[in-house]
NUKOL-24562 format. One line per 4 residues: number of its first residue (from 1); their letters; for each residue x, y, z of C-alpha. Coordinates in nm, 3 decimals, always signed. Layout:
# residues N
NUM	A	X,Y,Z; ...
This chain:
# residues 746
1	MFKR	+10.463,+8.615,+15.347; +10.470,+8.981,+15.260; +10.560,+9.076,+14.902; +10.673,+9.415,+14.781
5	KSSL	+10.467,+9.546,+14.490; +10.681,+9.698,+14.221; +10.532,+9.981,+14.013; +10.771,+9.898,+13.730
9	SNTS	+10.661,+9.538,+13.679; +10.431,+9.626,+13.388; +10.701,+9.820,+13.205; +10.989,+9.576,+13.234
13	SHIA	+10.879,+9.378,+12.931; +10.873,+9.689,+12.714; +11.216,+9.794,+12.836; +11.346,+9.447,+12.755
17	LVQD	+11.211,+9.479,+12.403; +11.411,+9.796,+12.351; +11.727,+9.641,+12.492; +11.693,+9.312,+12.303
21	VRWS	+11.781,+9.247,+11.938; +11.507,+9.417,+11.742; +11.454,+9.405,+11.370; +11.317,+9.737,+11.254
25	RTQI	+11.127,+9.778,+10.929; +11.419,+9.973,+10.782; +11.667,+9.698,+10.867; +11.439,+9.427,+10.724
29	LSIS	+11.398,+9.626,+10.402; +11.774,+9.690,+10.387; +11.866,+9.323,+10.429; +11.594,+9.219,+10.185
33	AQII	+11.732,+9.464,+9.931; +12.087,+9.333,+9.982; +11.977,+8.970,+9.943; +11.770,+9.050,+9.634
37	LLII	+12.059,+9.238,+9.475; +12.295,+8.951,+9.563; +12.062,+8.692,+9.407; +12.015,+8.905,+9.094
41	SIII	+12.392,+8.956,+9.064; +12.462,+8.583,+9.103; +12.198,+8.497,+8.843; +12.339,+8.752,+8.599
45	VTQM	+12.702,+8.644,+8.651; +12.612,+8.274,+8.626; +12.413,+8.331,+8.309; +12.697,+8.536,+8.161
49	IINL	+12.949,+8.261,+8.236; +12.719,+7.995,+8.086; +12.663,+8.209,+7.777; +13.036,+8.275,+7.743
53	GEKS	+13.107,+7.904,+7.781; +12.853,+7.814,+7.515; +12.989,+8.090,+7.292; +13.340,+7.954,+7.341
57	LQDD	+13.220,+7.605,+7.246; +13.052,+7.752,+6.938; +13.376,+7.920,+6.836; +13.573,+7.599,+6.900
61	WAGQ	+13.325,+7.400,+6.696; +13.335,+7.656,+6.415; +13.715,+7.655,+6.405; +13.733,+7.276,+6.408
65	RYSE	+13.462,+7.241,+6.145; +13.624,+7.498,+5.918; +13.946,+7.300,+5.938; +13.753,+6.984,+5.845
69	LQTV	+13.588,+7.164,+5.553; +13.931,+7.265,+5.424; +14.043,+6.904,+5.451; +13.734,+6.778,+5.269
73	ASLA	+13.778,+7.041,+4.999; +14.143,+6.948,+4.951; +14.064,+6.574,+4.936; +13.775,+6.634,+4.697
77	SDKM	+14.003,+6.830,+4.462; +14.261,+6.554,+4.478; +13.992,+6.296,+4.420; +13.871,+6.481,+4.111
81	GFMQ	+14.226,+6.485,+3.979; +14.254,+6.112,+4.044; +13.923,+6.049,+3.864; +14.054,+6.239,+3.561
85	FRTQ	+14.359,+6.015,+3.564; +14.134,+5.711,+3.600; +13.919,+5.821,+3.307; +14.232,+5.862,+3.093
89	TFAN	+14.341,+5.513,+3.200; +14.003,+5.372,+3.095; +14.037,+5.548,+2.760; +14.376,+5.390,+2.702
93	SELL	+14.273,+5.037,+2.803; +14.358,+4.752,+2.568; +14.004,+4.615,+2.552; +13.869,+4.949,+2.438
97	KQFL	+14.135,+4.976,+2.171; +14.057,+4.622,+2.051; +13.688,+4.706,+2.028; +13.755,+5.025,+1.838
101	ANPT	+13.985,+4.831,+1.598; +13.737,+4.540,+1.561; +13.388,+4.654,+1.677; +13.226,+4.311,+1.697
105	EKQQ	+12.957,+4.192,+1.932; +13.199,+3.967,+2.113; +13.447,+4.249,+2.178; +13.164,+4.470,+2.299
109	QKLL	+13.052,+4.207,+2.552; +13.404,+4.163,+2.680; +13.437,+4.543,+2.719; +13.103,+4.573,+2.897
113	QSWQ	+13.193,+4.294,+3.134; +13.518,+4.472,+3.217; +13.339,+4.802,+3.276; +13.073,+4.633,+3.488
117	SLTN	+13.343,+4.486,+3.706; +13.491,+4.831,+3.752; +13.158,+4.987,+3.860; +13.106,+4.706,+4.108
121	HIPE	+13.443,+4.767,+4.274; +13.460,+5.147,+4.260; +13.182,+5.295,+4.482; +13.167,+5.642,+4.332
125	LLGL	+13.173,+5.514,+3.969; +12.813,+5.501,+3.848; +12.897,+5.373,+3.498; +13.077,+5.419,+3.164
129	ALYD	+12.947,+5.500,+2.818; +13.093,+5.504,+2.466; +12.986,+5.760,+2.206; +13.065,+5.768,+1.834
133	PQGK	+13.246,+6.063,+1.665; +12.911,+6.230,+1.601; +12.823,+6.228,+1.974; +12.567,+5.948,+1.958
137	LRFS	+12.558,+5.682,+2.227; +12.687,+5.342,+2.113; +12.641,+5.157,+2.446; +12.673,+5.207,+2.827
141	TSDN	+12.687,+5.001,+3.141; +12.348,+5.128,+3.266; +12.027,+5.235,+3.100; +12.009,+5.527,+3.351
145	LNGL	+12.294,+5.694,+3.165; +12.151,+5.679,+2.815; +11.998,+6.027,+2.820; +12.331,+6.214,+2.817
149	TIPE	+12.403,+6.433,+2.516; +12.757,+6.555,+2.455; +12.768,+6.938,+2.437; +12.828,+7.074,+2.087
153	KLLQ	+13.133,+7.267,+2.202; +13.315,+6.937,+2.272; +13.257,+6.789,+1.927; +13.503,+6.802,+1.635
157	GKRS	+13.572,+7.148,+1.501; +13.416,+7.333,+1.796; +13.639,+7.225,+2.079; +13.950,+7.360,+2.235
161	MGGQ	+14.039,+7.036,+2.417; +14.148,+6.698,+2.294; +14.425,+6.443,+2.306; +14.505,+6.355,+2.665
165	DIYS	+14.271,+6.623,+2.807; +13.984,+6.519,+3.031; +13.668,+6.729,+3.042; +13.482,+6.746,+3.375
169	SDMA	+13.122,+6.862,+3.366; +12.914,+7.060,+3.612; +12.719,+6.867,+3.870; +12.383,+6.739,+3.752
173	FTPI	+12.110,+6.501,+3.866; +11.998,+6.174,+3.720; +11.738,+5.927,+3.849; +11.888,+5.598,+3.958
177	DGKL	+11.661,+5.328,+4.097; +11.388,+5.585,+4.148; +11.612,+5.825,+4.343; +11.774,+6.146,+4.229
181	EPYI	+12.152,+6.107,+4.221; +12.395,+6.402,+4.185; +12.681,+6.317,+3.952; +12.975,+6.454,+3.749
185	YQLA	+13.069,+6.301,+3.415; +13.419,+6.309,+3.265; +13.485,+6.286,+2.894; +13.797,+6.157,+2.717
189	WLEN	+13.867,+6.194,+2.342; +13.943,+5.870,+2.155; +14.169,+5.964,+1.865; +14.304,+5.775,+1.565
193	PDQS	+14.677,+5.785,+1.481; +14.604,+6.074,+1.245; +14.439,+6.262,+1.538; +14.093,+6.217,+1.395
197	INGY	+13.814,+6.142,+1.642; +13.718,+5.781,+1.674; +13.470,+5.834,+1.960; +13.425,+5.952,+2.320
201	LVTF	+13.458,+5.771,+2.650; +13.242,+5.911,+2.935; +13.263,+5.808,+3.301; +12.986,+5.897,+3.549
205	NSVT	+13.082,+5.961,+3.913; +12.848,+6.000,+4.213; +12.906,+6.316,+4.417; +12.750,+6.173,+4.732
209	RLLD	+12.958,+5.854,+4.719; +13.266,+6.061,+4.646; +13.216,+6.256,+4.970; +13.144,+5.932,+5.157
213	TIKP	+13.479,+5.792,+5.051; +13.659,+6.109,+5.163; +13.523,+6.147,+5.517; +13.235,+5.922,+5.619
217	SFFN	+13.252,+6.033,+5.984; +13.173,+6.388,+5.883; +12.808,+6.303,+5.836; +12.642,+6.308,+6.179
221	INSP	+12.315,+6.431,+6.322; +12.438,+6.747,+6.496; +12.666,+6.886,+6.221; +12.581,+6.768,+5.866
225	LMLL	+12.784,+6.846,+5.553; +12.607,+7.016,+5.265; +12.737,+7.080,+4.912; +12.584,+7.362,+4.706
229	DNQS	+12.669,+7.511,+4.370; +12.717,+7.882,+4.306; +12.342,+7.919,+4.248; +12.261,+7.790,+4.601
233	FLYA	+12.116,+7.452,+4.481; +12.180,+7.152,+4.706; +12.383,+6.863,+4.556; +12.480,+6.674,+4.871
237	GANQ	+12.373,+6.658,+5.231; +12.003,+6.587,+5.184; +11.790,+6.367,+5.406; +11.933,+6.518,+5.725
241	ANPL	+11.804,+6.386,+6.054; +11.594,+6.661,+6.215; +11.711,+6.944,+5.984; +11.671,+7.312,+6.063
245	PNMP	+11.339,+7.456,+5.942; +11.504,+7.696,+5.694; +11.762,+7.451,+5.559; +11.708,+7.276,+5.222
249	DTLG	+11.649,+6.905,+5.281; +11.597,+6.773,+4.930; +11.838,+6.757,+4.639; +11.798,+7.050,+4.408
253	ASLK	+11.639,+7.274,+4.675; +11.760,+7.634,+4.689; +11.925,+7.783,+4.997; +11.873,+8.127,+4.848
257	QSAP	+11.499,+8.089,+4.886; +11.486,+7.927,+5.232; +11.765,+8.128,+5.399; +11.830,+8.445,+5.195
261	ELWR	+12.034,+8.621,+5.467; +12.270,+8.324,+5.501; +12.311,+8.293,+5.123; +12.378,+8.668,+5.092
265	EMAM	+12.657,+8.632,+5.346; +12.802,+8.328,+5.162; +12.782,+8.492,+4.818; +12.984,+8.791,+4.939
269	NNFG	+13.264,+8.589,+5.104; +13.473,+8.283,+5.019; +13.462,+8.148,+5.373; +13.343,+8.245,+5.719
273	QYHS	+13.092,+8.196,+5.998; +12.729,+8.300,+6.026; +12.546,+8.311,+6.360; +12.168,+8.301,+6.370
277	KNST	+11.943,+8.295,+6.673; +11.939,+7.917,+6.707; +12.244,+7.790,+6.516; +12.595,+7.862,+6.387
281	FVYL	+12.700,+7.802,+6.022; +13.045,+7.749,+5.872; +13.096,+7.770,+5.493; +13.385,+7.742,+5.245
285	KVEI	+13.393,+7.810,+4.871; +13.601,+7.555,+4.672; +13.694,+7.508,+4.305; +13.668,+7.153,+4.170
289	ASQN	+13.807,+7.041,+3.830; +13.888,+7.381,+3.692; +13.862,+7.394,+3.310; +13.993,+7.641,+3.060
293	ENKR	+13.639,+7.745,+2.962; +13.495,+7.815,+3.308; +13.538,+7.753,+3.675; +13.361,+7.489,+3.878
297	EYFF	+13.294,+7.666,+4.214; +13.094,+7.505,+4.495; +13.020,+7.568,+4.863; +13.072,+7.332,+5.152
301	LSYI	+12.828,+7.424,+5.435; +12.792,+7.283,+5.784; +12.595,+7.396,+6.088; +12.524,+7.307,+6.448
305	RHKD	+12.231,+7.393,+6.671; +12.296,+7.604,+6.977; +12.087,+7.366,+7.187; +12.329,+7.089,+7.089
309	IAAR	+12.613,+7.308,+7.215; +12.413,+7.371,+7.533; +12.362,+6.995,+7.571; +12.738,+6.942,+7.550
313	YEQW	+12.789,+7.219,+7.806; +12.505,+7.103,+8.031; +12.724,+6.922,+8.282; +12.951,+7.222,+8.326
317	AIVL	+12.645,+7.448,+8.354; +12.501,+7.229,+8.632; +12.832,+7.240,+8.817; +12.843,+7.619,+8.774
321	IIAS	+12.485,+7.661,+8.897; +12.554,+7.446,+9.205; +12.865,+7.651,+9.278; +12.670,+7.978,+9.235
325	VTIG	+12.392,+7.859,+9.468; +12.648,+7.755,+9.727; +12.828,+8.090,+9.706; +12.492,+8.275,+9.725
329	LLAI	+12.384,+8.085,+10.037; +12.717,+8.152,+10.204; +12.692,+8.523,+10.116; +12.335,+8.547,+10.249
333	GLIL	+12.443,+8.375,+10.569; +12.732,+8.620,+10.601; +12.497,+8.918,+10.557; +12.255,+8.785,+10.819
337	YRTI	+12.536,+8.701,+11.061; +12.691,+9.047,+11.026; +12.355,+9.220,+11.079; +12.271,+9.011,+11.385
341	FLLE	+12.616,+9.083,+11.527; +12.565,+9.458,+11.485; +12.214,+9.441,+11.636; +12.340,+9.248,+11.938
345	KKAR	+12.620,+9.498,+11.985; +12.375,+9.784,+11.967; +12.136,+9.606,+12.207; +12.413,+9.564,+12.465
349	ENSI	+12.499,+9.932,+12.445; +12.130,+10.028,+12.470; +12.094,+9.814,+12.779; +12.370,+10.006,+12.957
353	HLSN	+12.240,+10.351,+12.871; +11.872,+10.269,+12.927; +11.944,+10.131,+13.272; +12.111,+10.461,+13.367
357	GLFK	+11.854,+10.701,+13.222; +11.519,+10.538,+13.163; +11.406,+10.472,+13.520; +11.482,+10.827,+13.629
361	TELC	+11.195,+10.964,+13.419; +10.816,+10.972,+13.467; +10.603,+10.661,+13.439; +10.460,+10.767,+13.100
365	YAVT	+10.760,+10.739,+12.869; +10.880,+10.632,+12.528; +11.218,+10.569,+12.367; +11.275,+10.685,+12.009
369	TDKG	+11.557,+10.710,+11.761; +11.732,+11.038,+11.691; +11.486,+11.089,+11.403; +11.180,+11.051,+11.627
373	RILG	+11.097,+10.688,+11.533; +10.942,+10.511,+11.837; +11.146,+10.212,+11.955; +10.949,+10.137,+12.269
377	INDS	+10.662,+10.290,+12.468; +10.482,+10.185,+12.784; +10.113,+10.132,+12.833; +10.055,+10.449,+13.038
381	AAKV	+10.200,+10.667,+12.764; +9.986,+10.491,+12.503; +9.674,+10.566,+12.711; +9.772,+10.931,+12.743
385	LKYQ	+9.815,+10.951,+12.365; +9.483,+10.766,+12.307; +9.644,+10.487,+12.101; +9.663,+10.110,+12.120
389	LNTL	+10.001,+10.001,+12.251; +10.075,+9.759,+11.965; +10.009,+10.029,+11.702; +10.277,+10.271,+11.824
393	NDRS	+10.594,+10.068,+11.773; +10.812,+10.191,+11.486; +10.582,+10.487,+11.422; +10.694,+10.848,+11.389
397	LQRV	+10.654,+11.059,+11.702; +10.567,+11.353,+11.477; +10.269,+11.167,+11.325; +10.149,+11.035,+11.662
401	LNIS	+10.147,+11.388,+11.811; +10.017,+11.541,+11.483; +10.294,+11.801,+11.471; +10.365,+11.999,+11.156
405	DDEF	+10.697,+11.966,+10.976; +10.812,+12.314,+11.082; +10.732,+12.253,+11.451; +10.901,+11.913,+11.450
409	EQIT	+11.208,+12.056,+11.278; +11.226,+12.323,+11.549; +11.202,+12.054,+11.820; +11.477,+11.853,+11.652
413	STLH	+11.702,+12.159,+11.626; +11.650,+12.239,+11.996; +11.736,+11.881,+12.094; +12.052,+11.882,+11.884
417	EHNY	+12.156,+12.212,+12.041; +12.052,+12.169,+12.406; +11.972,+11.793,+12.432; +11.642,+11.887,+12.600
421	WTGA	+11.300,+12.013,+12.493; +10.973,+12.063,+12.674; +10.634,+12.192,+12.566; +10.259,+12.137,+12.567
425	ISLE	+10.078,+11.993,+12.264; +9.704,+11.968,+12.195; +9.603,+11.626,+12.069; +9.236,+11.565,+11.980
429	NDNH	+9.113,+11.914,+12.079; +9.218,+12.210,+12.288; +9.094,+12.037,+12.607; +9.323,+11.735,+12.559
433	KVNI	+9.672,+11.865,+12.618; +9.988,+11.674,+12.700; +10.301,+11.819,+12.852; +10.608,+11.660,+12.690
437	HIHR	+10.971,+11.642,+12.808; +11.232,+11.503,+12.568; +11.588,+11.415,+12.671; +11.846,+11.335,+12.406
441	QAIS	+12.096,+11.069,+12.512; +12.407,+10.971,+12.317; +12.510,+10.605,+12.278; +12.821,+10.703,+12.086
445	TTEQ	+12.939,+10.990,+11.873; +12.724,+10.862,+11.587; +12.422,+10.709,+11.766; +12.167,+10.890,+11.986
449	YWIV	+11.818,+10.825,+12.113; +11.539,+11.023,+12.280; +11.370,+10.959,+12.614; +11.021,+11.111,+12.588
453	VFND	+10.813,+11.175,+12.903; +10.438,+11.248,+12.877; +10.222,+11.426,+13.138; +9.849,+11.462,+13.076
457	ISEL	+9.752,+11.819,+13.172; +9.402,+11.813,+13.022; +9.230,+11.860,+13.359; +9.461,+12.149,+13.441
461	VVSR	+9.377,+12.317,+13.109; +9.004,+12.274,+13.171; +9.042,+12.419,+13.519; +9.233,+12.716,+13.386
465	NDAH	+8.971,+12.779,+13.118; +8.693,+12.765,+13.374; +8.881,+13.003,+13.602; +8.947,+13.234,+13.308
469	MSQL	+8.580,+13.243,+13.208; +8.479,+13.296,+13.569; +8.715,+13.588,+13.587; +8.570,+13.729,+13.265
473	LSET	+8.217,+13.691,+13.396; +8.228,+13.852,+13.736; +7.892,+13.830,+13.904; +7.775,+14.193,+13.921
477	TIAT	+7.437,+14.365,+13.889; +7.522,+14.448,+13.526; +7.412,+14.182,+13.276; +7.725,+14.019,+13.127
481	ALTD	+7.758,+13.742,+12.871; +8.053,+13.559,+12.714; +8.034,+13.434,+12.354; +8.272,+13.297,+12.098
485	AQGK	+8.363,+13.486,+11.780; +8.053,+13.348,+11.602; +7.817,+13.478,+11.872; +7.740,+13.143,+12.038
489	LVNC	+7.673,+13.193,+12.407; +7.943,+13.032,+12.623; +7.846,+13.160,+12.969; +7.656,+13.442,+13.134
493	NHSF	+7.592,+13.578,+13.481; +7.263,+13.574,+13.673; +7.169,+13.929,+13.572; +7.197,+13.849,+13.202
497	DQLM	+6.998,+13.526,+13.253; +6.714,+13.722,+13.414; +6.725,+14.001,+13.156; +6.700,+13.762,+12.859
501	KLRG	+6.480,+13.506,+13.042; +6.717,+13.219,+12.953; +6.640,+13.000,+13.257; +6.982,+12.839,+13.228
505	DTEV	+6.959,+12.768,+12.854; +7.294,+12.870,+12.698; +7.252,+12.689,+12.366; +7.155,+13.009,+12.182
509	QLKN	+7.313,+13.268,+11.955; +7.344,+13.604,+12.128; +7.305,+13.798,+11.804; +6.965,+13.626,+11.761
513	LLGD	+6.860,+13.744,+12.108; +6.943,+14.105,+12.016; +6.757,+14.112,+11.683; +6.818,+14.137,+11.309
517	EVTK	+6.989,+14.475,+11.332; +7.276,+14.321,+11.529; +7.295,+14.032,+11.281; +7.331,+14.275,+10.990
521	IWNN	+7.622,+14.467,+11.143; +7.782,+14.167,+11.316; +8.090,+14.178,+11.092; +8.132,+14.551,+11.156
525	ILTQ	+8.116,+14.487,+11.530; +8.385,+14.218,+11.503; +8.605,+14.449,+11.296; +8.566,+14.740,+11.541
529	VTLQ	+8.640,+14.518,+11.841; +8.947,+14.374,+11.667; +9.081,+14.719,+11.574; +8.974,+14.932,+11.872
533	GEWQ	+8.918,+14.671,+12.143; +8.560,+14.786,+12.214; +8.226,+14.866,+12.047; +7.929,+15.054,+12.195
537	GYVE	+7.573,+15.093,+12.075; +7.204,+15.084,+12.153; +6.933,+14.832,+12.075; +6.556,+14.874,+12.100
541	PFDE	+6.290,+14.611,+12.161; +6.154,+14.428,+11.857; +5.888,+14.170,+11.786; +5.931,+13.858,+11.999
545	SRFS	+6.224,+14.018,+12.187; +6.292,+13.907,+12.543; +6.336,+14.262,+12.674; +6.097,+14.558,+12.675
549	KKLK	+6.322,+14.863,+12.713; +6.604,+15.013,+12.507; +6.939,+14.864,+12.604; +7.288,+15.004,+12.596
553	MIVS	+7.543,+14.745,+12.487; +7.920,+14.748,+12.523; +8.119,+14.476,+12.343; +8.483,+14.404,+12.424
557	GNLS	+8.705,+14.128,+12.299; +8.958,+13.875,+12.422; +9.235,+13.773,+12.180; +9.414,+13.439,+12.164
561	QEGD	+9.793,+13.398,+12.168; +9.792,+13.404,+11.788; +9.615,+13.742,+11.784; +9.277,+13.607,+11.672
565	LEYL	+8.947,+13.709,+11.831; +8.861,+13.424,+12.069; +8.584,+13.550,+12.298; +8.341,+13.844,+12.307
569	IFTI	+8.224,+14.002,+12.636; +7.883,+14.170,+12.621; +7.785,+14.419,+12.895; +7.420,+14.521,+12.869
573	EHCS	+7.221,+14.775,+13.080; +6.900,+14.975,+13.047; +6.928,+15.321,+12.890; +6.818,+15.640,+13.065
577	SQSV	+6.549,+15.862,+12.914; +6.812,+16.107,+12.792; +6.966,+15.851,+12.558; +7.004,+15.948,+12.196
581	ANKW	+6.703,+15.894,+11.974; +6.890,+15.702,+11.708; +6.854,+15.329,+11.720; +7.226,+15.279,+11.669
585	VKSP	+7.479,+15.540,+11.788; +7.852,+15.490,+11.822; +8.009,+15.628,+12.134; +8.308,+15.866,+12.116
589	KSST	+8.538,+15.581,+12.206; +8.436,+15.376,+11.907; +8.426,+15.679,+11.676; +8.798,+15.739,+11.674
593	VLRL	+9.044,+15.814,+11.399; +9.220,+15.499,+11.285; +9.581,+15.461,+11.198; +9.642,+15.385,+10.835
597	VDLE	+9.765,+15.034,+10.923; +9.438,+14.972,+11.115; +9.240,+15.095,+10.817; +9.435,+14.858,+10.595
601	NHFN	+9.357,+14.565,+10.825; +8.990,+14.664,+10.824; +8.999,+14.692,+10.444; +9.161,+14.350,+10.402
605	NTSE	+8.906,+14.186,+10.636; +8.613,+14.341,+10.452; +8.435,+14.111,+10.206; +8.479,+14.160,+9.834
609	VIKT	+8.106,+14.236,+9.796; +8.130,+14.538,+10.031; +8.453,+14.655,+9.866; +8.295,+14.644,+9.521
613	SSSL	+8.028,+14.897,+9.623; +8.267,+15.126,+9.816; +8.441,+15.459,+9.757; +8.760,+15.604,+9.900
617	MVMD	+8.797,+15.974,+9.981; +9.128,+16.158,+10.034; +9.095,+16.503,+10.199; +9.380,+16.754,+10.182
621	INPE	+9.343,+17.013,+10.469; +9.668,+17.202,+10.416; +9.588,+17.539,+10.247; +9.881,+17.663,+10.044
625	GIFS	+10.047,+17.977,+10.180; +9.897,+17.949,+10.529; +10.123,+17.690,+10.688; +10.456,+17.750,+10.516
629	NMGD	+10.721,+17.683,+10.780; +10.807,+17.447,+11.063; +10.660,+17.685,+11.320; +10.315,+17.636,+11.169
633	ISRL	+10.312,+17.256,+11.215; +10.144,+17.286,+11.554; +9.875,+17.508,+11.402; +9.822,+17.249,+11.127
637	ETRQ	+9.793,+16.971,+11.384; +9.539,+17.178,+11.583; +9.336,+17.250,+11.268; +9.344,+16.879,+11.171
641	EEIE	+9.217,+16.774,+11.515; +8.929,+17.025,+11.490; +8.833,+16.894,+11.147; +8.853,+16.531,+11.268
645	SKLL	+8.626,+16.604,+11.565; +8.369,+16.775,+11.340; +8.378,+16.483,+11.096; +8.332,+16.223,+11.368
649	LDLP	+8.014,+16.384,+11.494; +7.820,+16.315,+11.175; +8.020,+16.018,+11.042; +7.793,+15.716,+10.971
653	VSYQ	+7.859,+15.397,+11.163; +7.997,+15.198,+10.871; +8.231,+15.478,+10.750; +8.595,+15.473,+10.866
657	LSQW	+8.819,+15.780,+10.917; +9.197,+15.743,+10.914; +9.504,+15.968,+10.927; +9.723,+15.919,+10.621
661	QLGR	+9.982,+16.187,+10.697; +9.991,+16.532,+10.851; +9.747,+16.743,+10.653; +9.569,+16.453,+10.484
665	LVLF	+9.277,+16.235,+10.594; +9.130,+15.922,+10.436; +8.764,+15.813,+10.455; +8.650,+15.463,+10.354
669	LPQT	+8.286,+15.475,+10.241; +8.128,+15.129,+10.198; +7.806,+15.083,+9.999; +7.830,+15.414,+9.812
673	NATQ	+7.834,+15.496,+9.444; +7.997,+15.797,+9.275; +7.696,+16.024,+9.326; +7.653,+15.935,+9.692
677	AHLF	+8.022,+15.987,+9.762; +8.014,+16.327,+9.586; +7.710,+16.440,+9.782; +7.874,+16.326,+10.107
681	AIKI	+8.184,+16.531,+10.018; +7.968,+16.840,+9.955; +7.798,+16.782,+10.291; +8.139,+16.765,+10.462
685	LDNL	+8.249,+17.095,+10.307; +7.922,+17.265,+10.405; +7.958,+17.138,+10.761; +8.317,+17.259,+10.784
689	ASHN	+8.222,+17.594,+10.626; +7.972,+17.649,+10.902; +8.263,+17.632,+11.144; +8.504,+17.833,+10.925
693	LDEG	+8.721,+17.524,+10.865; +8.674,+17.482,+10.488; +8.956,+17.707,+10.371; +9.197,+17.534,+10.127
697	INIG	+9.031,+17.193,+10.160; +9.039,+16.968,+9.850; +8.881,+16.626,+9.818; +8.966,+16.341,+9.575
701	IAGY	+8.728,+16.046,+9.537; +8.796,+15.707,+9.368; +8.578,+15.403,+9.309; +8.689,+15.045,+9.384
705	SEQQ	+8.822,+14.822,+9.105; +8.820,+14.441,+9.127; +9.099,+14.276,+9.333; +9.246,+14.616,+9.425
709	SLKQ	+9.472,+14.669,+9.725; +9.438,+14.969,+9.959; +9.765,+15.110,+9.825; +9.628,+15.110,+9.469
713	YLAN	+9.299,+15.249,+9.596; +9.480,+15.544,+9.761; +9.686,+15.606,+9.448; +9.367,+15.641,+9.239
717	AEVA	+9.210,+15.874,+9.496; +9.529,+16.084,+9.499; +9.498,+16.128,+9.122; +9.152,+16.273,+9.177
721	LKRA	+9.292,+16.498,+9.454; +9.553,+16.643,+9.219; +9.280,+16.724,+8.967; +9.076,+16.894,+9.241
725	KQSS	+9.371,+17.115,+9.330; +9.420,+17.207,+8.963; +9.052,+17.309,+8.926; +8.982,+17.675,+8.992
729	DQNI	+8.613,+17.657,+9.079; +8.569,+17.312,+9.239; +8.733,+17.151,+9.542; +8.598,+16.801,+9.475
733	CQAF	+8.704,+16.568,+9.195; +8.645,+16.201,+9.115; +8.856,+15.948,+8.923; +8.839,+15.576,+8.840
737	TRTT	+8.466,+15.555,+8.899; +8.295,+15.218,+8.845; +8.011,+15.345,+8.627; +7.954,+15.644,+8.396
741	TVNF	+7.851,+15.924,+8.632; +7.855,+16.302,+8.629; +8.174,+16.405,+8.810; +8.099,+16.736,+8.970
745	GE	+8.461,+16.832,+9.017; +8.576,+16.780,+8.663
């Protein structure tokens, strides 16, 4: 009936998330990168293997086709030799001899019938023709052959062949049945017994039919056979099915014009291979029917498209792609399995260590990696940090807390050294502070995590600030006010409220309540408070002021931990009738001699506008010959103190006096030109002379140059001081003035 309420019920789910298998963004990116690299590698390897396979098939085809071209060339040469023998046989036939012995019409018909029978039974034989001794045609088996004229070099008296010799011509074209036919004619000499010429027998042979009789199976769609002469003209292999765009497809077309790079390669070699982007070529130069006069050289050319090779290799490529996909899937599965195994192992280890350490901490907690990456955080901690719970997972603790790189590196170093760090961090503003405790726990020698505990101490900080301000503003009869460094009123006591007639209104600027004179010297007040800790002065009533009598004002400061001016405390009271007549008078406490380092800080904090119109004065108060030994140092110190006190009495508010070294003083004179600085130096000497303190005093004055440091400023003033010492009639000298002025000491 009664149930125990567990305070940890809301956090158990978050703890379970940390202990369970969790895929971080880094792990997802890592696995994605591995899988992408694996897929790219498999694609590249598969493509390389396919390309190598196709290249191997291309080489195999080229080797096989070159062997076939050699065979065709050898058979063609043999065939040409056989045709020469056949032509000689025709020349020695009995019918021809009978006709030549008795050239009657009857003998001619018998001879023509015999020749016609031969052309019908021999495929490559286009026809025969008989010419007289003068080279004129007597008759032929076909009218298509009547246009042949025997070259003059083969006629009587101009020939070097005869008897049993057979002359084979170059390839030529002749129209047969409306089609261009490449042919070779062979000529035999018909001699009388006295070796005189009785006529010429010519046989015509088709080149295309000759190749058909040698190897008909060579002509196929994917790898045609082409025959070209040594001038690149096509004599066989026309009318290809789906020819290459740059290949000649009609008899007599020139390869040199359509494929100049291929022809250049063929002209320079007797045989070889040529690979273009889309096809592979194999060529062989052959010599057919060599004659004594010249050579008959021709080219056999064959090619195959690479896509035809790819089609032959397609089945193997499909098998290879399937195998690659299978291997890739197995590899991806192995990567995922290995990663899940490691995550589960890590989750089990986290579960053990979290159960021992997590519940011993505060309720506002988070668990991060050793690099500060949040693994898990509970709802209370998210509320303390002013974030939504679902936006904090896998975020950097440094970015959530808005910590600089140097501070976070220091925290990390402390954790690695001591395994513990604690500190307070301001989040949105100084009033929202969180106290943080971080424990570093080790899972193994290589894996660690952080347990981060948050405590909101904002209310404590506010309470401390209120107590601090209350302490600063003790309720006395003296009017006291607290402002920030800009003069905005933070708090005040009842006396100050009555004096300034505020009636509880604190949304005012204190320097506006005190008048324009305070506004003008506000920066000087801040500088004096920073350097000396206090500033004193007087203020008189003005138009629309909230007070009617002269007031004495004391300003003190409160510095932050970083050394910056954080608050100003104003103590204000009415002046007595014996107060000084001047509107603004610095008290002896504020009119003190600064150290040189304080003067340098004041100089660096002064605006460039004030520096530009300033002068620097170096005063040497050590007369030569008076203080010459160590025993006189005390006398010199006493004399310097007297001079300092006399100077402070008449020193203007904005001027600063500083000790440089024993026997030398430095005065910083803002808003003075060369003439004003010189007149002020003369006034100083006259004042000191009235007190018998001017003996041996020399003054060097320098003007400010743009972007000049105090060290450079002093060096310029010291140059002027050296000139003043060298002058016999003047004790004041100026150097490095800003404008052309009359330098009284030079």
